[in-house]
Structures are given as C-alpha cells and as structure tokens.
N, C-alpha and C positions, 0 to 999 in steps of 0.2 A: 505494500500499498503505499504511494508519494502524498505525502501533504500537501495541502494545497502552493508555501508559497516551493516550496521543490519545485511541480508542479511550471509556474510560473520562471522562476529563475531557470529551467530546461528549453521553455518558450526563450523565453529571454534571450538564454545564447546561443541560437543559431541564430536572430537577426536575417531574419525574414518574415514579411509579412505572414501571419496564421488566419488561413484558411476558416472559415466553419457555419456549419448548418442549426441555426434550436427552431423547436417548435413549440406555437404559443396555441397548448391547447386549453381550451376554456372548455366547462359542460357548465353546466345549473350555475352559474355566474361567479365558477368560480374557477383559477388559473393553479395550474397543471407550474409547479414548478420541483424544483430540485434545492440539497445543502450539505456541506461536509459535513458530516457522525461529531470525527474532532475538534471541531471549536465554536458553541453554543455559536463566536460573536459574525460568524461569518453571509456575507449574505449570501442568498438564496440570487438561483438562474435558472433561467429555463430548460429547460433538455435537447443537447444538440452536442456537437463534437465538431474537430479536424477535419478537414475531409483526409481522404486518402486516395493514391492510385487507381481510378477504375468509379468512381463515384456521381453517385448527381443528385441533384439536391434530393431527392426521391429516394434512393437508396443509402443513403448517409444518414436521413434522419432514422425511415425503416429502420435502420442495425444501430444505430445506437435509441433507439427508443426501447428493444428489442432489449436490445443489451445493457442499458443498467435500470428499465421497469420491469415489470410483469407483461405492459401492456405488449397489443399490436397495432400497426398504422393503420388506419384504415383507406386513407383521402389525406393529401392536405395541397397546397394551391403557393405561389411566390407569395410574399406578400412585397417587402424591404429588404435594403439592405442595408448595413452599417458600416459607418467605418468608426471605429471602438480607437484609444491611443488609449494605453494613462504606465502609471507609475503603478509600479507591488514592489514596497520592499528595496526599492531602488533598480530595480529591474522594468527598462522599458519595454515593454506591449503592443506588439501594432497586428490588432488584427480585421479583418471584413469579409461579419459574419452576416454572413444572412437567414433569412425567417422566413419562416412556415405557414399558413395556419391548416393545424395540423388535428386531427381526427381521432378519436384511439378507440376503439371495442369496449372497454370496461372505464368502471371509475370503483373499485376498491383495488388501482395500483398499488403495490406494492416495489422494496427496489431490492433489485438483484446484483445492486455491488454492494456491497460492508459496508465499505468509503460514504455516502450516500445516504438520506432519505431523503422522503417525497411527503409532500405536500402539499394542497386544496388551498390555495388565498381567497378570499372572496376578494374577486375586483374590487367591486364596487370602495375596499379598502385598502388597496394593494395602497394607493400612495402613502401610507403607515409602514410597508415594507421596504428594507431592504435589498431589490433585486434591480439584480445589472445587467446591465447598463442598467442609470437611468433614464435616461432619452426614451428604452426602448418600455421600460415603468408604464415611462409618463404620455406614452402613445399609450401604451394600455388602460389605463384612469380614462382620456379624456375619451376615447375610444376612436381617436385618430390612427393610429393602427392600421385600418383595413383602409385608409387615403392614402397616406405618402409611400413613397420611395425608397428614400433615399435619407436617409438622420446620420451625422460627423456626431461624436461626440465631441465636446469641447473637450481642447489642451492648453493650456500654457502656454506652450511656446508657441502657436498660431498667432496671439500676437504679438508674434516682433515679424510673423510673415508675413501681417497683413501693415506694417508701415515699410515694406521692404529692407528691412535690415536682417534680416537673418543667412546665413554664412556657414 
C-alpha cells in the first residue's frame, strides 16, 4: 500500500502531465466519492485513474470503477476536461483530467481497495466537503458541471504568466 504522499511524490518525479479520467456518479441526490482510510484529514476524490496504453475514456473509467469498487459501469458520457496544477508537499503535480457523467449498476457500493473507503455525499451539501479539485466540486454544487467543457484550477504561478514576466 502506497501512502498519498508517496503517490504524489512518484507522479511529480516523472515530470510529465498526468492524464486521468474520473466519473461523476450521482444517484438519488448523492455523489459517489472515495477517500484514503489511513488519513481522516484527506480530501475526497471521484473514482478514476490514470490512462494506460490502449485505453479509451470508457475503458479506463470502467476499469477504475471495477478495480476500486463493487460496482460496474452501465453507461457514461463525456462532460469536460480540467487543467489541474497544484503543489503537494513541495512536489509540483500537473494533470489533464477528463470527467464523465457515469451510471453504475448499484447503490450499495463497497470499496475493493483496502486503502480506500467509498462514500455517498449529498449533492445539496457538497460545498461543505473537501472534494478535490474544488473547481469540480463547485461545478457540481452549482449544477454547471453539465454545461461546462473546460475548467482550469487557479495556480499562483499563472499571475506571472498573465503579466508577461514568467521565465
């Protein structure tokens, strides 16, 4: 089992943009999310994972849902892409994340990964949860996730790029 810190350190060490796909699963007014079991302060995330050679959006999302939970993907449709850049414990992470609206075959979802726990978070209270990235959480909370096509996580370094002083 790899800790969250080890996971992000290994991603940062590769120094490449990490392509990822994740599912927005909403059922009966609740959003499916997961979080590491070893850190009660860890943020929530949507089920998903990094692309592997030969993947499509659908095949990767199906694999992640079936590897990480007891559910099976029934259908999905593409929603948006997000440029996600952040610092985690001094490591720069850059991801290009694709989100799909997904339907699964059950509501009694259990984790298949001992280091992850699954949760159904009430959508009408989603702003109260530390679901990352926050721009995705906020788009879900506002209902705009069905209309948006491209999101960018604000990053402090962008201010120097906008002023033309970046080197």
